[in-house]
C-alpha positions as CSV (number, residue, x, y, z in Angstrom):
1,M,-3.1,91.1,1.3
2,Y,-5.8,87.9,2.2
3,L,-3.8,87.6,5.5
4,A,-3.8,91.1,6.3
5,N,-7.6,91.3,5.7
6,L,-7.6,88.0,7.9
7,F,-6.1,89.5,10.8
8,Q,-7.7,93.0,10.8
9,K,-11.2,90.8,11.2
10,V,-9.6,88.6,13.9
11,N,-8.5,91.8,15.6
12,K,-11.9,93.4,15.5
13,Y,-13.6,90.3,17.0
14,R,-10.9,89.2,19.7
15,K,-11.0,93.0,21.1
16,F,-15.0,92.0,21.3
17,I,-14.1,89.1,22.8
18,I,-12.1,90.4,25.4
19,E,-14.8,93.0,26.6
20,L,-17.5,90.5,26.6
21,T,-15.4,88.1,28.8
22,Q,-14.6,91.2,31.1
23,K,-18.4,91.7,31.4
24,V,-18.8,87.8,32.1
25,I,-16.3,87.5,34.8
26,M,-17.6,90.6,36.9
27,T,-21.4,89.2,36.8
28,D,-22.9,87.9,39.6
29,K,-24.9,85.5,37.5
30,I,-21.8,83.4,35.9
31,K,-23.8,80.0,36.2
32,R,-26.8,81.3,34.0
33,I,-24.3,82.2,31.2
34,T,-21.6,79.1,31.1
35,H,-22.6,78.1,27.7
36,L,-21.7,81.5,26.6
37,T,-18.4,81.7,28.3
38,K,-17.5,78.4,27.0
39,Q,-18.3,79.6,23.1
40,I,-16.2,82.9,24.0
41,V,-13.0,80.7,25.2
42,T,-13.3,78.6,22.3
43,L,-13.3,81.5,20.1
44,S,-10.5,83.1,21.8
45,L,-8.5,80.1,21.6
46,T,-8.8,79.9,18.0
47,F,-7.9,83.4,17.4
48,N,-4.9,82.9,19.9
49,L,-4.0,79.7,17.2
50,L,-4.3,82.1,14.4
51,F,-2.4,84.8,15.8
52,S,0.5,82.5,16.5
53,C,0.6,81.5,12.9
54,N,3.8,82.8,10.7
55,S,2.2,84.6,8.0
56,K,5.0,83.6,5.7
57,K,3.8,80.1,5.8
58,K,0.0,79.6,4.1
59,E,-0.5,76.3,5.8
60,D,0.0,77.1,9.4
61,L,-3.6,78.8,8.5
62,S,-4.8,75.2,9.1
63,T,-3.8,74.8,12.5
64,K,-6.8,73.6,14.5
65,I,-7.5,73.2,18.1
66,S,-6.3,69.5,19.3
67,P,-8.8,66.9,20.2
68,S,-7.6,67.0,23.9
69,Q,-7.9,71.1,24.0
70,K,-11.2,70.6,22.7
71,Q,-12.1,68.3,25.4
72,F,-10.4,70.5,28.1
73,I,-12.6,73.2,27.2
74,E,-15.7,71.6,27.0
75,K,-15.5,70.1,30.3
76,S,-13.9,73.4,31.8
77,K,-15.4,76.7,33.2
78,I,-12.7,79.2,32.3
79,N,-13.8,82.8,33.2
80,V,-10.5,84.6,32.0
81,P,-8.0,84.4,28.9
82,Y,-6.0,81.5,28.8
83,E,-3.3,79.3,27.0
84,V,-2.5,76.1,27.2
85,L,1.3,75.8,27.6
86,T,2.3,72.3,27.0
87,Q,1.0,69.3,25.2
88,G,1.4,65.4,24.8
89,P,2.4,62.9,24.1
90,S,4.5,63.5,27.3
91,Y,3.2,64.8,30.4
92,H,4.2,68.1,32.1
93,W,4.0,69.7,35.5
94,F,5.7,71.8,38.1
95,G,4.5,70.4,41.6
96,Y,4.1,72.6,44.8
97,Y,2.8,76.2,44.3
98,D,5.5,77.6,46.9
99,K,8.2,77.5,44.5
100,L,9.6,80.2,41.7
101,Q,8.4,78.8,38.4
102,T,9.4,81.3,36.1
103,D,12.5,83.7,35.3
104,P,12.6,87.5,36.8
105,S,11.6,88.3,33.2
106,D,8.8,85.7,33.3
107,R,10.0,84.5,29.7
108,Y,11.1,80.9,31.0
109,V,8.7,78.6,32.7
110,L,10.2,75.4,34.7
111,S,8.7,72.1,33.9
112,M,9.0,68.3,34.8
113,K,8.5,65.8,31.8
114,S,7.7,62.3,32.2
115,D,6.6,59.7,29.6
116,F,3.8,58.0,32.3
117,E,1.4,58.9,34.8
118,N,-1.0,57.3,37.0
119,R,1.0,55.3,39.2
120,S,3.9,55.8,41.9
121,P,7.2,56.3,40.6
122,G,9.9,53.6,41.1
123,P,13.4,54.2,42.2
124,E,14.7,54.0,38.4
125,D,12.2,56.0,37.2
126,V,13.8,58.7,35.4
127,I,12.0,62.3,34.2
128,K,13.4,65.2,32.4
129,I,13.6,68.9,34.0
130,G,13.7,71.5,31.4
131,M,11.9,74.8,30.7
132,I,9.6,76.5,28.4
133,D,10.5,79.6,26.3
134,L,7.2,82.0,26.0
135,H,8.8,84.1,23.6
136,N,9.6,81.2,21.2
137,G,6.4,79.4,20.6
138,N,6.5,77.5,23.9
139,K,9.9,75.8,22.9
140,W,11.1,73.0,25.1
141,I,14.7,73.7,26.6
142,E,16.1,70.6,28.4
143,L,18.1,71.0,31.3
144,G,18.8,67.8,32.8
145,T,17.1,64.8,34.4
146,T,16.2,63.4,38.2
147,R,15.4,60.0,39.9
148,A,14.5,61.8,42.8
149,W,10.7,63.3,42.5
150,N,7.0,62.5,43.5
151,W,3.9,63.8,41.4
152,Q,3.2,66.3,44.4
153,Q,6.1,67.9,45.0
154,G,8.1,66.8,42.0
155,C,11.7,67.7,42.5
156,M,11.6,70.6,44.2
157,L,12.4,72.2,41.0
158,Q,12.7,76.3,41.3
159,W,14.7,79.5,40.3
160,R,17.4,80.4,42.6
161,P,15.9,83.3,44.4
162,G,17.9,86.5,43.2
163,S,19.4,85.0,40.3
164,D,18.2,85.2,36.7
165,E,20.5,82.5,35.7
166,E,20.8,79.4,38.3
167,V,17.8,76.7,39.0
168,L,18.1,74.0,41.2
169,W,16.5,70.8,41.8
170,N,16.9,67.4,43.8
171,D,18.5,63.7,42.4
172,R,19.9,60.8,43.3
173,E,23.1,59.5,42.9
174,D,24.2,56.1,44.2
175,D,23.3,56.1,48.1
176,R,22.6,59.5,48.4
177,F,19.8,62.3,47.5
178,V,22.0,65.7,46.3
179,C,20.7,69.1,44.9
180,H,21.9,70.5,41.4
181,I,22.4,74.1,40.7
182,L,22.4,74.7,37.2
183,N,23.9,78.1,35.3
184,I,21.2,78.2,32.3
185,K,23.6,80.1,30.3
186,T,26.9,78.5,30.9
187,M,25.0,75.0,31.6
188,E,27.6,74.7,34.6
189,N,26.1,72.4,37.2
190,R,27.2,72.7,40.9
191,K,26.3,69.5,43.1
192,L,25.1,70.0,46.9
193,P,25.7,66.9,49.1
194,V,22.1,67.1,50.4
195,P,18.6,67.6,48.7
196,I,16.9,71.0,49.3
197,Y,13.3,71.4,50.6
198,T,13.1,75.1,50.5
199,V,14.9,78.3,49.9
200,S,15.4,81.6,51.5
201,S,14.0,84.7,49.9
202,D,17.9,86.0,49.2
203,G,18.9,82.4,47.8
204,M,21.7,82.1,50.4
205,F,20.6,79.1,52.3
206,G,17.8,76.1,52.1
207,L,16.3,74.0,54.5
208,S,16.7,69.9,54.2
209,T,15.1,67.4,55.8
210,S,14.9,63.4,55.3
211,F,12.9,62.4,52.0
212,E,13.7,58.9,53.0
213,R,11.7,59.4,56.2
214,I,9.0,60.9,54.8
215,Q,8.9,58.3,51.6
216,D,8.4,55.5,54.3
217,L,5.7,57.4,56.3
218,R,4.0,58.7,53.6
219,A,4.5,57.9,50.1
220,G,4.2,60.4,47.4
221,Y,5.8,63.3,49.1
222,G,9.5,61.8,49.7
223,Y,11.6,59.9,47.1
224,P,12.0,56.2,46.6
225,G,15.2,54.5,46.1
226,L,16.7,54.9,49.7
227,P,15.5,53.5,52.6
228,D,15.3,55.1,55.9
229,S,18.3,54.3,58.0
230,H,16.5,55.5,61.1
231,K,13.6,53.3,60.5
232,D,13.3,51.6,63.7
233,V,13.7,54.7,65.7
234,L,10.5,57.0,66.8
235,A,12.1,60.3,67.0
236,P,15.8,60.3,66.3
237,E,18.0,63.1,67.7
238,D,20.4,63.3,64.7
239,I,18.1,63.8,61.8
240,G,15.4,66.9,61.6
241,I,15.8,70.0,59.5
242,F,19.4,71.1,58.4
243,R,20.3,74.7,57.2
244,V,22.1,74.1,53.9
245,S,24.5,76.7,52.5
246,L,23.4,77.1,48.4
247,E,27.5,78.5,48.0
248,D,29.2,75.6,49.4
249,G,27.1,72.9,50.6
250,T,27.7,73.1,54.5
251,K,25.0,71.9,56.6
252,K,24.2,72.6,60.5
253,L,21.4,70.7,62.3
254,L,18.7,73.3,63.5
255,V,16.0,71.3,64.6
256,S,16.0,67.7,65.8
257,M,13.1,64.9,66.1
258,D,13.9,63.9,69.3
259,E,14.0,67.6,70.6
260,V,10.3,68.5,69.0
261,V,8.9,65.4,71.0
262,D,10.1,66.7,74.0
263,I,7.4,69.7,73.6
264,P,4.3,68.9,75.2
265,Y,1.2,68.0,73.4
266,L,-2.5,68.8,74.6
267,L,-4.1,65.8,73.9
268,K,-1.7,62.8,74.5
269,D,2.1,62.2,75.0
270,L,3.7,62.1,71.3
271,K,6.9,59.9,72.5
272,P,5.0,56.5,71.5
273,F,4.6,57.7,67.9
274,K,6.6,57.7,65.0
275,H,7.6,61.3,63.7
276,Y,8.8,63.1,60.6
277,F,9.0,66.7,59.4
278,N,7.1,68.0,56.3
279,H,6.3,71.3,54.5
280,L,9.2,73.3,55.4
281,D,9.0,77.1,54.4
282,I,10.7,80.1,55.1
283,N,9.5,83.5,55.6
284,E,10.3,86.9,53.7
285,D,13.3,87.9,55.8
286,G,15.0,84.7,56.1
287,S,14.6,85.2,59.9
288,R,12.1,82.2,60.8
289,F,11.0,78.9,59.2
290,V,7.7,76.8,59.5
291,F,7.1,73.0,59.4
292,L,4.6,70.7,60.1
293,N,5.4,67.7,62.9
294,R,3.6,64.7,62.0
295,W,3.4,61.5,63.4
296,V,1.9,57.8,63.1
297,N,1.1,55.0,65.3
298,P,4.2,53.0,64.4
299,T,2.2,49.6,64.9
300,E,0.0,50.8,62.2
301,G,2.8,51.9,59.4
302,A,2.3,54.5,57.3
303,R,-0.1,57.6,57.5
304,I,-3.2,57.2,59.3
305,A,-6.3,59.2,59.2
306,P,-6.9,61.7,60.8
307,L,-3.0,62.6,60.4
308,G,-1.6,63.8,63.9
309,T,-0.1,67.2,62.9
310,R,1.5,70.4,64.8
311,M,2.4,73.5,63.1
312,I,6.0,74.9,64.2
313,T,7.9,77.8,63.6
314,A,11.8,78.5,64.8
315,S,14.4,80.7,64.0
316,T,16.8,79.9,61.1
317,D,19.5,79.7,63.6
318,G,17.3,76.9,65.2
319,G,16.4,78.5,68.5
320,N,12.9,80.1,69.6
321,L,10.6,77.1,68.8
322,T,7.3,78.0,68.8
323,V,4.0,75.7,68.6
324,V,1.7,78.0,66.3
325,N,-0.9,75.5,66.3
326,D,-1.4,72.5,68.4
327,S,-4.5,70.9,67.0
328,R,-4.2,67.8,65.2
329,M,-4.7,69.5,62.0
330,T,-2.7,71.8,60.1
331,S,-3.0,71.7,56.1
332,H,-1.5,74.3,53.7
333,F,-0.4,77.3,54.4
334,W,1.6,80.7,53.1
335,W,3.4,83.1,54.9
336,K,1.8,86.4,54.4
337,N,4.8,88.4,55.9
338,S,7.8,87.7,58.0
339,N,5.4,87.6,61.1
340,Q,1.9,85.9,60.2
341,I,1.1,82.7,58.4
342,L,-2.4,81.9,56.4
343,A,-3.0,78.1,56.8
344,Y,-6.0,75.9,56.5
345,A,-6.3,74.3,60.2
346,N,-8.4,73.1,63.0
347,R,-9.2,75.1,66.2
348,P,-11.0,73.0,68.5
349,E,-12.6,75.9,70.1
350,N,-14.6,77.0,67.0
351,G,-16.3,73.6,66.6
352,D,-17.9,70.9,68.5
353,N,-14.6,68.8,68.8
354,F,-11.1,68.2,66.8
355,N,-13.3,67.2,63.7
356,S,-14.9,70.4,63.3
357,G,-13.7,74.1,63.7
358,N,-11.8,73.9,60.3
359,H,-11.3,77.2,58.4
360,F,-8.4,79.4,57.1
361,Y,-6.8,80.8,59.9
362,L,-4.5,84.1,59.9
363,F,-2.0,82.9,62.7
364,D,0.6,85.2,64.2
365,D,4.0,83.8,64.8
366,V,5.1,86.5,67.4
367,Q,4.5,85.0,71.1
368,A,1.8,82.7,69.2
369,S,-0.7,81.1,71.5
370,E,-3.9,79.3,70.9
371,R,-6.0,82.1,70.5
372,Q,-3.8,84.7,68.6
373,Y,-5.6,84.2,65.0
374,N,-8.1,85.5,62.7
375,I,-10.5,83.4,60.4
376,I,-10.5,84.3,57.2
377,G,-13.3,84.1,54.5
378,Q,-15.4,82.1,57.0
379,E,-18.6,81.7,54.7
380,I,-16.5,81.5,51.4
381,M,-13.3,80.0,51.9
382,T,-14.5,77.1,53.4
383,K,-12.4,74.3,51.9
384,D,-8.9,73.4,51.9
385,G,-6.8,74.7,49.0
386,H,-3.3,75.7,47.8
387,C,-3.5,79.2,49.3
388,S,-1.2,82.1,48.7
389,Y,-1.7,86.3,48.9
390,L,-1.1,88.3,45.4
391,Q,1.1,91.3,45.4
392,N,-1.8,93.2,46.5
393,Q,-2.1,91.5,49.9
394,D,-5.8,91.9,49.8
395,W,-6.4,89.2,47.5
396,I,-5.7,85.4,48.1
397,L,-5.3,83.1,45.6
398,N,-6.8,79.4,46.3
399,D,-8.1,76.3,44.6
400,S,-10.0,73.0,45.7
401,Y,-9.8,69.7,45.6
402,P,-12.7,67.9,43.3
403,N,-16.1,68.0,44.3
404,A,-18.9,65.3,43.8
405,N,-19.0,66.3,39.9
406,R,-15.1,66.1,39.7
407,E,-14.8,69.8,39.3
408,M,-12.1,72.1,41.1
409,E,-12.4,75.8,41.5
410,L,-9.9,78.5,41.2
411,Y,-10.5,81.8,42.5
412,L,-9.8,84.7,44.3
413,F,-11.1,86.2,47.3
414,N,-10.7,89.8,48.6
415,T,-10.2,89.8,52.4
416,T,-11.3,93.3,52.7
417,T,-14.8,93.3,50.7
418,E,-15.1,89.6,50.9
419,K,-15.6,89.5,47.0
420,K,-15.0,86.2,45.1
421,I,-13.9,86.0,41.5
422,V,-14.1,82.4,40.0
423,L,-11.5,82.2,37.8
424,G,-12.4,78.9,36.6
425,N,-13.7,75.2,37.3
426,F,-11.5,72.3,35.9
427,Y,-12.5,68.9,35.4
428,L,-10.3,65.9,36.9
429,P,-10.9,62.5,35.7
430,V,-11.5,59.6,38.5
431,E,-8.5,57.9,37.6
432,Y,-6.5,60.9,38.8
433,K,-6.7,60.2,42.5
434,G,-4.5,59.4,45.7
435,E,-0.9,60.3,45.2
436,W,-0.9,60.6,41.5
437,R,-3.7,63.2,41.7
438,V,-3.4,66.8,39.8
439,D,-3.7,69.2,42.2
440,M,-3.8,72.7,40.5
441,H,-1.2,74.1,42.8
442,P,-1.7,77.5,41.5
443,R,1.9,79.5,41.2
444,Q,2.0,83.3,40.2
445,T,4.5,84.7,37.6
446,R,6.8,87.4,39.1
447,D,5.1,90.3,37.4
448,G,1.6,88.9,39.1
449,K,-0.4,89.1,35.9
450,K,-0.7,85.4,35.3
451,I,-1.5,82.3,37.1
452,I,0.0,79.0,36.1
453,I,-1.7,75.9,37.1
454,D,-1.0,71.8,36.5
455,I,-4.3,70.4,35.0
456,V,-5.6,67.3,32.9
457,V,-6.0,68.4,29.5
458,G,-8.0,66.0,27.8
459,E,-6.5,62.7,26.4
460,S,-3.1,64.6,26.9
461,G,-3.3,64.2,30.7
462,R,-1.5,66.4,33.0
463,Q,-0.2,69.7,31.4
464,M,0.4,73.1,32.4
465,V,-2.3,75.9,31.7
466,M,-1.3,79.7,32.0
467,L,-4.1,82.3,32.8
468,D,-4.1,86.1,32.4
469,I,-5.6,88.0,35.3
470,S,-4.0,91.3,34.1
471,T,-7.5,93.0,33.3
472,L,-9.1,92.0,36.6
473,N,-7.4,95.0,38.4
474,V,-6.3,92.8,41.5
475,N,-2.7,93.8,41.8
């Protein structure tokens, strides 16, 4: 009877909290009520913990917010209901924002787990691969391990599109990188002889490139452990982007580095520079893919600033190479559909020189030219971030890098009304920087109702947090 009365009271106050939180979200005066919002979030989390108690065990009523979660709440400004999915002592994260993290039912959430952070991974550093069962108390289910990973993009862990049983990730075995395709129900593991960078929406093929070369030229985005066999070649003719069958592992070279260097560049001759490919992604219908052609001065070694970059697209059979943006800066991007790409980039005609004119642009991939684009959110989406469109494509999901106060913003932006909804501001401790920084990399669940981010949760370090946007009426 005591428990029944308690849960009745909790439910009453929980409804009040949800209503009040919604009012907080919709107001234009969020900054004036930040303290109230924190109190609401703290109460909401406490009640969520009470609801998760097993009524058959009285001792579970003593569940408390951990010190790390309390520190996280105090240093963050979260405007929607949320849940901390993982906790220490291990560190958990997923990595990049363009991969499927949840299964089609949104029950299982993929994750990597490490027993260290805040240093570069070495060749023999092994991390665990697993998934969290949201229907069973966020229980960790181990699936495997990997020695081919980095802090930003992980091991390209993802659900195979079109499947509710198979997941895939990269690994290193002996003198090569490989890709595991694991059936989580039978635990049968198929192994592809090459690593996978991105996968088509039908799950039938992927694209691969040289992770050895990426690691050599931009450590933190490739994998340690194997040398670049073309280290002394500026633009090799036999490596580049490969199409790989996810059924049998057969591969075909689509675009070589030597081929891309021959495409004229408006500023200078690119042949004296050392080239690599990064950030590959396939469009919705599987007909074309996009990648960044990047280069460094071979006499200066690894990455230079500013980073030389061109955004290029091609057919998935290797033809019809198109330079979509030939300015020296293109950063994060997202296929809006099979013909348009949203990207944070530079266009010199929109600024005084190549150091200005940075905006989010919606580029047209069909017969692309330097002026076939629209600026998106010019006065609001002013900073680089990991962007994606919601299922309702009036809305864009985006994050930011830390500001002067080490706060990162997560928000939604409506491209029609130019309305901005701030989901939260999250504190990133100063020790998380450079290669092992924790970018939020916001990922959407399959039903579009929740957002999952990587974030530092107090002394627990990098963990995963899920935010509920179902009450915002944006999908």
